[in-house]
Every structure is written in structure tokens, then in C-alpha cells.
N, C-alpha and C positions, 0 to 999 in steps of 0.2 A: 037290465040281468036277467038272462033267461037261467033257469034250473030245472032240473029232472033227472031222474035216475039215468043210471048207466045204459047207454044203447039205445035211448028213447028218440034219438033225433035232433038233439041240440044243435050240434056241428052242422047238420044238413041243414038246417033251418038258418042259422046263421050266415052260411055259407051262399045261401038261396038269396037271401035279402042283401047280402052284400054284391053278387052277381047282378042281383037286379038293379040296384042303385047305381052300379057303375055304367050298366049300357042304357040306362035312361036318363043319366045325368053327367054334367060335365065335372071334372077335378074342382073346380072352382066353385060348384055348386054344392057338394058332397066330399066330405073327408070320412075315411074309415079306420079307426084302430081297432085292435084285437087283443084280447086279453084271453088268451086258452090256457086254462090251468088243468085240462082234461086230458091232453094230446097237443099233438100238431096239424089238426086239418083246419084250421083257419088258415096255415101258412099258404095253403093254394090261390087265397085271394090276393098275394104280395106281388103279384104279375099286373095288376091294376095300377093304373098310375093314382087312382085315388085313395089308396092304401098309403097311408103314414106310417104304419108299422104294426108287427102282430108278436107280441110277446108271449112265450110259451112256459111252461112251468119248469124250472131248473135256471132260467134264465134272470137271475136276479136283480142284472144292472137294467138289462133292457125292459123290464117289469116298473122299476125303479122311474126309470127314465120316460116311459110310456106315460105313467101317473103325473108325473110331475109336470110333464107337457100337455097333459090335458085338465089339471087341476083348474076348477073354477074359482075365482076370488069373489 
């Protein structure tokens, strides 16, 4: 989890990490899922084949599905 004040660079940090992982690893090695509750900046990562999904605030169905898919037992 990344926390911080508004406009502190959280989304930029996460996009940088996601892009770096996608450029240095194959989709078999890395899967990226995003839960973006402060905007839609992480949606830019969806073009990478490594991204399983990005859920944003207001999309309750997608948020629930993303959490259920990634739930660890």
C-alpha cells in the first residue's frame, strides 16, 4: 500500500514501478493489478499485457472482482 498527501506523487511512483516491471519482465513473470481510489492515473498501465486489471473509484463491481481474484487463502 502506498499512502501520501494529495499531489505527493503516489500515482507517478506506481506508474513508474509498473512500467519498469513491464519493460524488464515477461507477463509470465509479473502480473500487475491496480486499485486506484484517488483518480484514474493507473489506467495508463492497462495497455501492458502484464496488467490483469485496474479498478477505479466508483466502479464497485470491478473493485470487488479485483479483490476477490487476488484474495489469498
